[in-house]
PDB file of the backbone (N, CA, C, O) and the ligand in Angstrom, with CONECT records:
HET     ZN  A 101       1
ATOM      1  N   MET A   1     -26.121  20.850  15.212  1.00  0.00           N
ATOM      2  CA  MET A   1     -25.845  19.441  14.837  1.00  0.00           C
ATOM      3  C   MET A   1     -24.751  19.365  13.819  1.00  0.00           C
ATOM      4  O   MET A   1     -24.869  19.907  12.720  1.00  0.00           O
ATOM      5  N   PRO A   2     -23.679  18.691  14.182  1.00  0.00           N
ATOM      6  CA  PRO A   2     -22.564  18.597  13.210  1.00  0.00           C
ATOM      7  C   PRO A   2     -22.907  17.685  12.034  1.00  0.00           C
ATOM      8  O   PRO A   2     -23.535  16.636  12.181  1.00  0.00           O
ATOM      9  N   LEU A   3     -22.477  18.121  10.902  1.00  0.00           N
ATOM     10  CA  LEU A   3     -22.718  17.318   9.708  1.00  0.00           C
ATOM     11  C   LEU A   3     -21.873  16.039   9.781  1.00  0.00           C
ATOM     12  O   LEU A   3     -20.742  16.021  10.268  1.00  0.00           O
ATOM     13  N   GLU A   4     -22.453  15.048   9.300  1.00  0.00           N
ATOM     14  CA  GLU A   4     -21.695  13.784   9.265  1.00  0.00           C
ATOM     15  C   GLU A   4     -20.582  13.869   8.242  1.00  0.00           C
ATOM     16  O   GLU A   4     -20.813  14.138   7.064  1.00  0.00           O
ATOM     17  N   LYS A   5     -19.411  13.643   8.700  1.00  0.00           N
ATOM     18  CA  LYS A   5     -18.271  13.748   7.788  1.00  0.00           C
ATOM     19  C   LYS A   5     -18.262  12.588   6.776  1.00  0.00           C
ATOM     20  O   LYS A   5     -18.434  11.422   7.130  1.00  0.00           O
ATOM     21  N   THR A   6     -18.062  12.948   5.549  1.00  0.00           N
ATOM     22  CA  THR A   6     -17.902  11.877   4.550  1.00  0.00           C
ATOM     23  C   THR A   6     -16.422  11.598   4.374  1.00  0.00           C
ATOM     24  O   THR A   6     -15.723  12.232   3.583  1.00  0.00           O
ATOM     25  N   THR A   7     -15.993  10.651   5.124  1.00  0.00           N
ATOM     26  CA  THR A   7     -14.596  10.319   5.035  1.00  0.00           C
ATOM     27  C   THR A   7     -14.361   9.438   3.830  1.00  0.00           C
ATOM     28  O   THR A   7     -15.025   8.418   3.644  1.00  0.00           O
ATOM     29  N   GLN A   8     -13.430   9.837   3.035  1.00  0.00           N
ATOM     30  CA  GLN A   8     -13.171   9.075   1.824  1.00  0.00           C
ATOM     31  C   GLN A   8     -12.247   7.910   2.150  1.00  0.00           C
ATOM     32  O   GLN A   8     -11.029   8.049   2.259  1.00  0.00           O
ATOM     33  N   THR A   9     -12.871   6.786   2.296  1.00  0.00           N
ATOM     34  CA  THR A   9     -12.115   5.585   2.624  1.00  0.00           C
ATOM     35  C   THR A   9     -11.707   4.873   1.329  1.00  0.00           C
ATOM     36  O   THR A   9     -12.530   4.305   0.610  1.00  0.00           O
ATOM     37  N   THR A  10     -10.466   4.928   1.085  1.00  0.00           N
ATOM     38  CA  THR A  10      -9.971   4.155  -0.077  1.00  0.00           C
ATOM     39  C   THR A  10      -9.534   2.817   0.449  1.00  0.00           C
ATOM     40  O   THR A  10      -8.413   2.615   0.916  1.00  0.00           O
ATOM     41  N   GLN A  11     -10.469   1.927   0.349  1.00  0.00           N
ATOM     42  CA  GLN A  11     -10.204   0.576   0.841  1.00  0.00           C
ATOM     43  C   GLN A  11      -9.361  -0.194  -0.134  1.00  0.00           C
ATOM     44  O   GLN A  11      -9.770  -0.472  -1.261  1.00  0.00           O
ATOM     45  N   LYS A  12      -8.195  -0.527   0.312  1.00  0.00           N
ATOM     46  CA  LYS A  12      -7.309  -1.323  -0.538  1.00  0.00           C
ATOM     47  C   LYS A  12      -7.616  -2.770  -0.356  1.00  0.00           C
ATOM     48  O   LYS A  12      -8.020  -3.210   0.720  1.00  0.00           O
ATOM     49  N   SER A  13      -7.425  -3.502  -1.401  1.00  0.00           N
ATOM     50  CA  SER A  13      -7.613  -4.946  -1.269  1.00  0.00           C
ATOM     51  C   SER A  13      -6.467  -5.503  -0.445  1.00  0.00           C
ATOM     52  O   SER A  13      -5.398  -4.900  -0.348  1.00  0.00           O
ATOM     53  N   ARG A  14      -6.697  -6.610   0.117  1.00  0.00           N
ATOM     54  CA  ARG A  14      -5.663  -7.269   0.946  1.00  0.00           C
ATOM     55  C   ARG A  14      -4.398  -7.535   0.107  1.00  0.00           C
ATOM     56  O   ARG A  14      -3.268  -7.372   0.566  1.00  0.00           O
ATOM     57  N   LEU A  15      -4.648  -7.951  -1.140  1.00  0.00           N
ATOM     58  CA  LEU A  15      -3.512  -8.251  -2.000  1.00  0.00           C
ATOM     59  C   LEU A  15      -2.674  -7.023  -2.300  1.00  0.00           C
ATOM     60  O   LEU A  15      -1.445  -7.063  -2.235  1.00  0.00           O
ATOM     61  N   GLN A  16      -3.352  -5.932  -2.630  1.00  0.00           N
ATOM     62  CA  GLN A  16      -2.649  -4.680  -2.905  1.00  0.00           C
ATOM     63  C   GLN A  16      -1.838  -4.215  -1.686  1.00  0.00           C
ATOM     64  O   GLN A  16      -0.714  -3.726  -1.804  1.00  0.00           O
ATOM     65  N   HIS A  17      -2.448  -4.387  -0.532  1.00  0.00           N
ATOM     66  CA  HIS A  17      -1.782  -4.030   0.729  1.00  0.00           C
ATOM     67  C   HIS A  17      -0.507  -4.811   0.890  1.00  0.00           C
ATOM     68  O   HIS A  17       0.532  -4.243   1.227  1.00  0.00           O
ATOM     69  N   ILE A  18      -0.567  -6.097   0.655  1.00  0.00           N
ATOM     70  CA  ILE A  18       0.612  -6.953   0.828  1.00  0.00           C
ATOM     71  C   ILE A  18       1.681  -6.646  -0.220  1.00  0.00           C
ATOM     72  O   ILE A  18       2.871  -6.624   0.092  1.00  0.00           O
ATOM     73  N   LEU A  19       1.261  -6.413  -1.450  1.00  0.00           N
ATOM     74  CA  LEU A  19       2.214  -6.051  -2.496  1.00  0.00           C
ATOM     75  C   LEU A  19       2.922  -4.747  -2.194  1.00  0.00           C
ATOM     76  O   LEU A  19       4.125  -4.615  -2.423  1.00  0.00           O
ATOM     77  N   GLU A  20       2.177  -3.787  -1.682  1.00  0.00           N
ATOM     78  CA  GLU A  20       2.786  -2.498  -1.349  1.00  0.00           C
ATOM     79  C   GLU A  20       3.784  -2.642  -0.217  1.00  0.00           C
ATOM     80  O   GLU A  20       4.875  -2.071  -0.245  1.00  0.00           O
ATOM     81  N   LYS A  21       3.391  -3.409   0.770  1.00  0.00           N
ATOM     82  CA  LYS A  21       4.262  -3.644   1.915  1.00  0.00           C
ATOM     83  C   LYS A  21       5.555  -4.325   1.441  1.00  0.00           C
ATOM     84  O   LYS A  21       6.647  -4.006   1.911  1.00  0.00           O
ATOM     85  N   ASN A  22       5.407  -5.262   0.506  1.00  0.00           N
ATOM     86  CA  ASN A  22       6.532  -5.967  -0.025  1.00  0.00           C
ATOM     87  C   ASN A  22       7.474  -5.043  -0.793  1.00  0.00           C
ATOM     88  O   ASN A  22       8.692  -5.073  -0.616  1.00  0.00           O
ATOM     89  N   SER A  23       6.861  -4.211  -1.662  1.00  0.00           N
ATOM     90  CA  SER A  23       7.706  -3.374  -2.504  1.00  0.00           C
ATOM     91  C   SER A  23       8.289  -2.197  -1.731  1.00  0.00           C
ATOM     92  O   SER A  23       9.240  -1.570  -2.197  1.00  0.00           O
ATOM     93  N   SER A  24       7.738  -1.884  -0.556  1.00  0.00           N
ATOM     94  CA  SER A  24       8.271  -0.788   0.248  1.00  0.00           C
ATOM     95  C   SER A  24       9.589  -1.185   0.949  1.00  0.00           C
ATOM     96  O   SER A  24      10.263  -0.351   1.553  1.00  0.00           O
ATOM     97  N   GLY A  25       9.930  -2.466   0.850  1.00  0.00           N
ATOM     98  CA  GLY A  25      11.179  -2.922   1.470  1.00  0.00           C
ATOM     99  C   GLY A  25      10.981  -3.462   2.857  1.00  0.00           C
ATOM    100  O   GLY A  25      11.914  -4.008   3.445  1.00  0.00           O
ATOM    101  N   LYS A  26       9.777  -3.325   3.403  1.00  0.00           N
ATOM    102  CA  LYS A  26       9.527  -3.866   4.737  1.00  0.00           C
ATOM    103  C   LYS A  26       9.483  -5.393   4.726  1.00  0.00           C
ATOM    104  O   LYS A  26       9.759  -6.056   5.725  1.00  0.00           O
ATOM    105  N   GLY A  27       9.127  -5.917   3.565  1.00  0.00           N
ATOM    106  CA  GLY A  27       8.988  -7.323   3.474  1.00  0.00           C
ATOM    107  C   GLY A  27       7.692  -7.829   4.013  1.00  0.00           C
ATOM    108  O   GLY A  27       6.989  -7.119   4.732  1.00  0.00           O
ATOM    109  N   VAL A  28       7.367  -9.042   3.677  1.00  0.00           N
ATOM    110  CA  VAL A  28       6.130  -9.620   4.199  1.00  0.00           C
ATOM    111  C   VAL A  28       6.440 -10.899   4.956  1.00  0.00           C
ATOM    112  O   VAL A  28       7.438 -11.579   4.715  1.00  0.00           O
ATOM    113  N   THR A  29       5.562 -11.188   5.860  1.00  0.00           N
ATOM    114  CA  THR A  29       5.744 -12.435   6.625  1.00  0.00           C
ATOM    115  C   THR A  29       5.357 -13.611   5.758  1.00  0.00           C
ATOM    116  O   THR A  29       4.727 -13.439   4.714  1.00  0.00           O
ATOM    117  N   SER A  30       5.728 -14.795   6.179  1.00  0.00           N
ATOM    118  CA  SER A  30       5.386 -15.962   5.367  1.00  0.00           C
ATOM    119  C   SER A  30       3.893 -16.178   5.323  1.00  0.00           C
ATOM    120  O   SER A  30       3.359 -16.739   4.367  1.00  0.00           O
ATOM    121  N   GLU A  31       3.222 -15.725   6.371  1.00  0.00           N
ATOM    122  CA  GLU A  31       1.752 -15.792   6.390  1.00  0.00           C
ATOM    123  C   GLU A  31       1.170 -14.913   5.288  1.00  0.00           C
ATOM    124  O   GLU A  31       0.286 -15.321   4.536  1.00  0.00           O
ATOM    125  N   GLU A  32       1.697 -13.692   5.221  1.00  0.00           N
ATOM    126  CA  GLU A  32       1.189 -12.717   4.223  1.00  0.00           C
ATOM    127  C   GLU A  32       1.554 -13.196   2.815  1.00  0.00           C
ATOM    128  O   GLU A  32       0.779 -13.024   1.874  1.00  0.00           O
ATOM    129  N   TYR A  33       2.712 -13.785   2.682  1.00  0.00           N
ATOM    130  CA  TYR A  33       3.125 -14.311   1.385  1.00  0.00           C
ATOM    131  C   TYR A  33       2.143 -15.407   0.949  1.00  0.00           C
ATOM    132  O   TYR A  33       1.696 -15.433  -0.197  1.00  0.00           O
ATOM    133  N   LYS A  34       1.824 -16.291   1.861  1.00  0.00           N
ATOM    134  CA  LYS A  34       0.898 -17.386   1.530  1.00  0.00           C
ATOM    135  C   LYS A  34      -0.484 -16.823   1.167  1.00  0.00           C
ATOM    136  O   LYS A  34      -1.146 -17.289   0.240  1.00  0.00           O
ATOM    137  N   GLU A  35      -0.886 -15.817   1.925  1.00  0.00           N
ATOM    138  CA  GLU A  35      -2.179 -15.200   1.684  1.00  0.00           C
ATOM    139  C   GLU A  35      -2.228 -14.554   0.287  1.00  0.00           C
ATOM    140  O   GLU A  35      -3.190 -14.719  -0.464  1.00  0.00           O
ATOM    141  N   ALA A  36      -1.177 -13.829  -0.022  1.00  0.00           N
ATOM    142  CA  ALA A  36      -1.112 -13.123  -1.311  1.00  0.00           C
ATOM    143  C   ALA A  36      -1.086 -14.163  -2.451  1.00  0.00           C
ATOM    144  O   ALA A  36      -1.722 -13.963  -3.486  1.00  0.00           O
ATOM    145  N   ARG A  37      -0.371 -15.239  -2.264  1.00  0.00           N
ATOM    146  CA  ARG A  37      -0.297 -16.273  -3.254  1.00  0.00           C
ATOM    147  C   ARG A  37      -1.658 -16.856  -3.563  1.00  0.00           C
ATOM    148  O   ARG A  37      -2.031 -17.099  -4.711  1.00  0.00           O
ATOM    149  N   LYS A  38      -2.384 -17.070  -2.463  1.00  0.00           N
ATOM    150  CA  LYS A  38      -3.738 -17.624  -2.592  1.00  0.00           C
ATOM    151  C   LYS A  38      -4.628 -16.648  -3.361  1.00  0.00           C
ATOM    152  O   LYS A  38      -5.422 -17.056  -4.209  1.00  0.00           O
ATOM    153  N   LEU A  39      -4.488 -15.347  -3.055  1.00  0.00           N
ATOM    154  CA  LEU A  39      -5.312 -14.342  -3.701  1.00  0.00           C
ATOM    155  C   LEU A  39      -4.949 -14.244  -5.205  1.00  0.00           C
ATOM    156  O   LEU A  39      -5.814 -13.997  -6.046  1.00  0.00           O
ATOM    157  N   ILE A  40      -3.692 -14.438  -5.512  1.00  0.00           N
ATOM    158  CA  ILE A  40      -3.270 -14.344  -6.910  1.00  0.00           C
ATOM    159  C   ILE A  40      -3.761 -15.576  -7.678  1.00  0.00           C
ATOM    160  O   ILE A  40      -4.135 -15.486  -8.847  1.00  0.00           O
ATOM    161  N   LEU A  41      -3.752 -16.706  -7.009  1.00  0.00           N
ATOM    162  CA  LEU A  41      -4.172 -17.944  -7.664  1.00  0.00           C
ATOM    163  C   LEU A  41      -5.693 -18.010  -7.849  1.00  0.00           C
ATOM    164  O   LEU A  41      -6.209 -18.713  -8.718  1.00  0.00           O
ATOM    165  N   ASN A  42      -6.370 -17.266  -7.015  1.00  0.00           N
ATOM    166  CA  ASN A  42      -7.863 -17.189  -7.166  1.00  0.00           C
ATOM    167  C   ASN A  42      -8.256 -15.729  -7.392  1.00  0.00           C
ATOM    168  O   ASN A  42      -8.918 -15.130  -6.545  1.00  0.00           O
ATOM    169  N   PRO A  43      -7.860 -15.163  -8.506  1.00  0.00           N
ATOM    170  CA  PRO A  43      -7.990 -13.724  -8.691  1.00  0.00           C
ATOM    171  C   PRO A  43      -9.400 -13.207  -8.876  1.00  0.00           C
ATOM    172  O   PRO A  43     -10.259 -13.868  -9.459  1.00  0.00           O
ATOM    173  N   LYS A  44      -9.611 -12.027  -8.373  1.00  0.00           N
ATOM    174  CA  LYS A  44     -10.871 -11.306  -8.590  1.00  0.00           C
ATOM    175  C   LYS A  44     -10.468 -10.216  -9.576  1.00  0.00           C
ATOM    176  O   LYS A  44      -9.729  -9.309  -9.193  1.00  0.00           O
ATOM    177  N   TYR A  45     -10.911 -10.262 -10.803  1.00  0.00           N
ATOM    178  CA  TYR A  45     -10.480  -9.352 -11.809  1.00  0.00           C
ATOM    179  C   TYR A  45     -11.224  -8.027 -11.803  1.00  0.00           C
ATOM    180  O   TYR A  45     -12.390  -7.936 -11.420  1.00  0.00           O
ATOM    181  N   SER A  46     -10.495  -6.994 -12.249  1.00  0.00           N
ATOM    182  CA  SER A  46     -11.164  -5.716 -12.460  1.00  0.00           C
ATOM    183  C   SER A  46     -11.338  -5.518 -13.954  1.00  0.00           C
ATOM    184  O   SER A  46     -10.958  -6.385 -14.741  1.00  0.00           O
ATOM    185  N   ASP A  47     -11.902  -4.402 -14.351  1.00  0.00           N
ATOM    186  CA  ASP A  47     -12.103  -4.192 -15.795  1.00  0.00           C
ATOM    187  C   ASP A  47     -10.832  -3.590 -16.403  1.00  0.00           C
ATOM    188  O   ASP A  47     -10.700  -3.526 -17.625  1.00  0.00           O
ATOM    189  N   LYS A  48      -9.917  -3.160 -15.572  1.00  0.00           N
ATOM    190  CA  LYS A  48      -8.699  -2.587 -16.107  1.00  0.00           C
ATOM    191  C   LYS A  48      -7.729  -3.650 -16.591  1.00  0.00           C
ATOM    192  O   LYS A  48      -7.800  -4.809 -16.181  1.00  0.00           O
ATOM    193  N   LYS A  49      -6.845  -3.250 -17.449  1.00  0.00           N
ATOM    194  CA  LYS A  49      -5.873  -4.207 -17.901  1.00  0.00           C
ATOM    195  C   LYS A  49      -4.609  -4.079 -17.080  1.00  0.00           C
ATOM    196  O   LYS A  49      -4.411  -3.095 -16.367  1.00  0.00           O
ATOM    197  N   CYS A  50      -3.772  -5.063 -17.185  1.00  0.00           N
ATOM    198  CA  CYS A  50      -2.521  -5.066 -16.427  1.00  0.00           C
ATOM    199  C   CYS A  50      -1.660  -3.910 -16.902  1.00  0.00           C
ATOM    200  O   CYS A  50      -1.554  -3.674 -18.105  1.00  0.00           O
ATOM    201  N   CYS A  51      -1.041  -3.181 -15.971  1.00  0.00           N
ATOM    202  CA  CYS A  51      -0.253  -2.001 -16.321  1.00  0.00           C
ATOM    203  C   CYS A  51       1.126  -2.388 -16.851  1.00  0.00           C
ATOM    204  O   CYS A  51       1.838  -1.536 -17.383  1.00  0.00           O
ATOM    205  N   LEU A  52       1.504  -3.613 -16.721  1.00  0.00           N
ATOM    206  CA  LEU A  52       2.809  -4.066 -17.220  1.00  0.00           C
ATOM    207  C   LEU A  52       2.738  -4.862 -18.481  1.00  0.00           C
ATOM    208  O   LEU A  52       3.751  -5.066 -19.149  1.00  0.00           O
ATOM    209  N   CYS A  53       1.560  -5.316 -18.821  1.00  0.00           N
ATOM    210  CA  CYS A  53       1.405  -6.158 -20.002  1.00  0.00           C
ATOM    211  C   CYS A  53       1.140  -5.339 -21.231  1.00  0.00           C
ATOM    212  O   CYS A  53       0.463  -4.313 -21.184  1.00  0.00           O
ATOM    213  N   PHE A  54       1.688  -5.810 -22.344  1.00  0.00           N
ATOM    214  CA  PHE A  54       1.413  -5.133 -23.628  1.00  0.00           C
ATOM    215  C   PHE A  54       0.120  -5.710 -24.201  1.00  0.00           C
ATOM    216  O   PHE A  54      -0.511  -5.093 -25.059  1.00  0.00           O
ATOM    217  N   ASN A  55      -0.260  -6.857 -23.740  1.00  0.00           N
ATOM    218  CA  ASN A  55      -1.451  -7.495 -24.244  1.00  0.00           C
ATOM    219  C   ASN A  55      -2.672  -6.967 -23.459  1.00  0.00           C
ATOM    220  O   ASN A  55      -2.831  -7.242 -22.270  1.00  0.00           O
ATOM    221  N   PRO A  56      -3.533  -6.196 -24.169  1.00  0.00           N
ATOM    222  CA  PRO A  56      -4.714  -5.640 -23.483  1.00  0.00           C
ATOM    223  C   PRO A  56      -5.701  -6.659 -23.034  1.00  0.00           C
ATOM    224  O   PRO A  56      -6.638  -6.339 -22.301  1.00  0.00           O
ATOM    225  N   MET A  57      -5.515  -7.898 -23.460  1.00  0.00           N
ATOM    226  CA  MET A  57      -6.442  -8.959 -23.068  1.00  0.00           C
ATOM    227  C   MET A  57      -6.161  -9.402 -21.624  1.00  0.00           C
ATOM    228  O   MET A  57      -7.019 -10.002 -20.978  1.00  0.00           O
ATOM    229  N   ASN A  58      -5.001  -9.113 -21.142  1.00  0.00           N
ATOM    230  CA  ASN A  58      -4.659  -9.530 -19.770  1.00  0.00           C
ATOM    231  C   ASN A  58      -5.271  -8.584 -18.736  1.00  0.00           C
ATOM    232  O   ASN A  58      -4.823  -7.455 -18.537  1.00  0.00           O
ATOM    233  N   LYS A  59      -6.274  -9.083 -18.114  1.00  0.00           N
ATOM    234  CA  LYS A  59      -6.954  -8.246 -17.087  1.00  0.00           C
ATOM    235  C   LYS A  59      -6.168  -8.221 -15.812  1.00  0.00           C
ATOM    236  O   LYS A  59      -5.386  -9.125 -15.518  1.00  0.00           O
ATOM    237  N   SER A  60      -6.387  -7.170 -15.058  1.00  0.00           N
ATOM    238  CA  SER A  60      -5.661  -7.076 -13.815  1.00  0.00           C
ATOM    239  C   SER A  60      -6.504  -7.564 -12.641  1.00  0.00           C
ATOM    240  O   SER A  60      -7.732  -7.597 -12.729  1.00  0.00           O
ATOM    241  N   ILE A  61      -5.876  -7.930 -11.580  1.00  0.00           N
ATOM    242  CA  ILE A  61      -6.570  -8.369 -10.376  1.00  0.00           C
ATOM    243  C   ILE A  61      -7.094  -7.134  -9.660  1.00  0.00           C
ATOM    244  O   ILE A  61      -6.377  -6.149  -9.487  1.00  0.00           O
ATOM    245  N   TYR A  62      -8.316  -7.199  -9.259  1.00  0.00           N
ATOM    246  CA  TYR A  62      -9.012  -6.172  -8.498  1.00  0.00           C
ATOM    247  C   TYR A  62      -8.360  -4.763  -8.516  1.00  0.00           C
ATOM    248  O   TYR A  62      -8.555  -4.039  -9.493  1.00  0.00           O
ATOM    249  N   ASP A  63      -7.615  -4.354  -7.504  1.00  0.00           N
ATOM    250  CA  ASP A  63      -7.095  -2.981  -7.519  1.00  0.00           C
ATOM    251  C   ASP A  63      -5.583  -2.934  -7.655  1.00  0.00           C
ATOM    252  O   ASP A  63      -4.970  -1.899  -7.390  1.00  0.00           O
ATOM    253  N   THR A  64      -4.986  -4.018  -8.055  1.00  0.00           N
ATOM    254  CA  THR A  64      -3.509  -4.061  -8.112  1.00  0.00           C
ATOM    255  C   THR A  64      -2.956  -3.504  -9.428  1.00  0.00           C
ATOM    256  O   THR A  64      -1.792  -3.110  -9.515  1.00  0.00           O
ATOM    257  N   GLU A  65      -3.825  -3.482 -10.449  1.00  0.00           N
ATOM    258  CA  GLU A  65      -3.399  -3.113 -11.809  1.00  0.00           C
ATOM    259  C   GLU A  65      -2.353  -4.068 -12.347  1.00  0.00           C
ATOM    260  O   GLU A  65      -1.573  -3.710 -13.230  1.00  0.00           O
ATOM    261  N   LEU A  66      -2.335  -5.256 -11.830  1.00  0.00           N
ATOM    262  CA  LEU A  66      -1.413  -6.263 -12.281  1.00  0.00           C
ATOM    263  C   LEU A  66      -2.162  -7.560 -12.597  1.00  0.00           C
ATOM    264  O   LEU A  66      -3.095  -7.943 -11.891  1.00  0.00           O
ATOM    265  N   CYS A  67      -1.738  -8.221 -13.664  1.00  0.00           N
ATOM    266  CA  CYS A  67      -2.316  -9.535 -13.967  1.00  0.00           C
ATOM    267  C   CYS A  67      -1.707 -10.532 -12.998  1.00  0.00           C
ATOM    268  O   CYS A  67      -0.732 -10.207 -12.321  1.00  0.00           O
ATOM    269  N   PRO A  68      -2.265 -11.759 -12.911  1.00  0.00           N
ATOM    270  CA  PRO A  68      -1.723 -12.696 -11.955  1.00  0.00           C
ATOM    271  C   PRO A  68      -0.217 -12.969 -12.088  1.00  0.00           C
ATOM    272  O   PRO A  68       0.485 -12.967 -11.077  1.00  0.00           O
ATOM    273  N   PRO A  69       0.303 -13.204 -13.310  1.00  0.00           N
ATOM    274  CA  PRO A  69       1.736 -13.433 -13.375  1.00  0.00           C
ATOM    275  C   PRO A  69       2.581 -12.224 -12.925  1.00  0.00           C
ATOM    276  O   PRO A  69       3.628 -12.396 -12.300  1.00  0.00           O
ATOM    277  N   HIS A  70       2.129 -11.030 -13.238  1.00  0.00           N
ATOM    278  CA  HIS A  70       2.856  -9.864 -12.805  1.00  0.00           C
ATOM    279  C   HIS A  70       2.717  -9.600 -11.326  1.00  0.00           C
ATOM    280  O   HIS A  70       3.658  -9.134 -10.683  1.00  0.00           O
ATOM    281  N   ALA A  71       1.547  -9.895 -10.778  1.00  0.00           N
ATOM    282  CA  ALA A  71       1.360  -9.744  -9.335  1.00  0.00           C
ATOM    283  C   ALA A  71       2.274 -10.714  -8.610  1.00  0.00           C
ATOM    284  O   ALA A  71       2.848 -10.392  -7.570  1.00  0.00           O
ATOM    285  N   PHE A  72       2.398 -11.895  -9.168  1.00  0.00           N
ATOM    286  CA  PHE A  72       3.254 -12.917  -8.555  1.00  0.00           C
ATOM    287  C   PHE A  72       4.731 -12.466  -8.656  1.00  0.00           C
ATOM    288  O   PHE A  72       5.514 -12.614  -7.719  1.00  0.00           O
ATOM    289  N   TYR A  73       5.052 -11.940  -9.772  1.00  0.00           N
ATOM    290  CA  TYR A  73       6.422 -11.445  -9.980  1.00  0.00           C
ATOM    291  C   TYR A  73       6.721 -10.333  -8.974  1.00  0.00           C
ATOM    292  O   TYR A  73       7.820 -10.257  -8.424  1.00  0.00           O
ATOM    293  N   GLU A  74       5.736  -9.481  -8.745  1.00  0.00           N
ATOM    294  CA  GLU A  74       5.910  -8.390  -7.831  1.00  0.00           C
ATOM    295  C   GLU A  74       6.096  -8.920  -6.372  1.00  0.00           C
ATOM    296  O   GLU A  74       6.811  -8.333  -5.560  1.00  0.00           O
ATOM    297  N   LEU A  75       5.444 -10.009  -6.105  1.00  0.00           N
ATOM    298  CA  LEU A  75       5.511 -10.609  -4.770  1.00  0.00           C
ATOM    299  C   LEU A  75       6.871 -11.254  -4.497  1.00  0.00           C
ATOM    300  O   LEU A  75       7.401 -11.169  -3.389  1.00  0.00           O
ATOM    301  N   ILE A  76       7.419 -11.893  -5.513  1.00  0.00           N
ATOM    302  CA  ILE A  76       8.685 -12.613  -5.265  1.00  0.00           C
ATOM    303  C   ILE A  76       9.919 -11.752  -5.453  1.00  0.00           C
ATOM    304  O   ILE A  76      11.026 -12.132  -5.070  1.00  0.00           O
ATOM    305  N   ARG A  77       9.708 -10.560  -6.062  1.00  0.00           N
ATOM    306  CA  ARG A  77      10.824  -9.710  -6.351  1.00  0.00           C
ATOM    307  C   ARG A  77      11.169  -8.853  -5.138  1.00  0.00           C
ATOM    308  O   ARG A  77      11.010  -7.632  -5.166  1.00  0.00           O
ATOM    309  N   THR A  78      11.627  -9.480  -4.105  1.00  0.00           N
ATOM    310  CA  THR A  78      11.955  -8.796  -2.844  1.00  0.00           C
ATOM    311  C   THR A  78      13.362  -8.297  -2.857  1.00  0.00           C
ATOM    312  O   THR A  78      14.158  -8.680  -3.715  1.00  0.00           O
ATOM    313  N   LYS A  79      13.678  -7.453  -1.923  1.00  0.00           N
ATOM    314  CA  LYS A  79      15.003  -6.849  -1.713  1.00  0.00           C
ATOM    315  C   LYS A  79      15.412  -5.856  -2.772  1.00  0.00           C
ATOM    316  O   LYS A  79      16.502  -5.288  -2.698  1.00  0.00           O
TER     317      LYS A  79
HETATM  318 ZN    ZN A 101       0.791  -8.350 -16.620  1.00  0.00          ZN2+
END
């Protein structure tokens, strides 16, 4: 009997996925852009702080390590 493999699934949030796609230069569709914007405007916070903020009070959105303003900046900073 083969052992059940424990595949380590690192599930990325939808927002992180879109931000990564955007920063990779592939760009995002207007649908993805709208989706990301919605996710940033209704953020699910993690316990970590934003990796770009000097203010430790600024919490980051779920797994992006970015606060909402920085996540938004990341989204619009294309090309
Ligand atoms: Zn920030």
